[in-house]
C-alpha positions as CSV (number, residue, x, y, z in Angstrom):
1,M,-7.2,-5.9,-19.2
2,T,-6.9,-2.4,-18.0
3,D,-9.6,-1.3,-20.3
4,N,-12.0,-3.4,-18.1
5,L,-10.8,-1.8,-14.8
6,L,-11.3,1.8,-16.0
7,A,-14.7,1.3,-17.7
8,G,-17.6,2.8,-15.9
9,P,-21.1,1.4,-15.4
10,A,-23.2,0.8,-18.5
11,P,-25.4,3.7,-19.3
12,R,-29.2,3.5,-18.6
13,P,-31.5,3.1,-21.4
14,I,-32.7,6.6,-22.6
15,F,-36.2,5.4,-23.8
16,S,-38.7,3.3,-21.9
17,P,-40.4,0.3,-23.5
18,R,-43.6,2.2,-23.6
19,Q,-42.0,5.1,-25.4
20,I,-40.4,2.7,-27.9
21,A,-43.9,1.0,-28.6
22,A,-45.6,4.4,-29.0
23,F,-42.9,5.4,-31.6
24,Y,-43.0,2.4,-33.8
25,F,-46.6,1.1,-33.4
26,K,-50.0,2.5,-33.9
27,P,-53.3,1.1,-32.6
28,C,-55.5,-0.9,-35.0
29,L,-59.1,0.5,-34.9
30,D,-62.4,-1.2,-35.6
31,E,-65.4,0.3,-37.7
32,E,-66.5,2.5,-34.8
33,G,-63.0,3.8,-34.0
34,E,-62.5,1.8,-30.8
35,T,-59.1,0.1,-30.2
36,T,-59.0,-3.6,-30.9
37,G,-56.1,-4.6,-28.8
38,Y,-53.9,-5.0,-31.8
39,Y,-51.1,-2.6,-32.9
40,A,-49.5,-2.3,-36.3
41,C,-45.8,-1.7,-36.8
42,K,-45.4,1.6,-38.7
43,T,-42.4,0.3,-40.6
44,C,-43.6,-3.1,-41.8
45,A,-47.4,-3.1,-41.0
46,K,-47.1,-6.4,-39.0
47,R,-49.8,-6.6,-36.4
48,R,-49.1,-7.6,-32.7
49,K,-51.4,-8.2,-29.9
50,H,-51.1,-6.1,-26.8
51,A,-53.2,-6.9,-23.7
52,P,-53.8,-4.2,-21.1
53,K,-51.5,-4.2,-18.1
54,S,-49.1,-6.7,-19.7
55,G,-46.3,-4.6,-20.5
56,Y,-44.8,-3.7,-23.8
57,S,-42.3,-6.5,-24.3
58,N,-44.3,-8.2,-27.0
59,L,-44.1,-4.9,-29.1
60,V,-40.7,-4.0,-28.3
61,S,-39.2,-7.4,-29.1
62,H,-40.5,-7.1,-32.5
């Protein structure tokens, strides 16, 4: 019980969701080199949809 009394606040996350998504995902491009709104995971190549101004939770939750 004394461990709980002496514990400090939980540390803040070091990386933002945007930084995590940029590290693990690359944008999928069409024939003309334009972004399609889909991002491919760099580790497993699974494609995920990312709508502008919707946040990065869909990509980060993968």
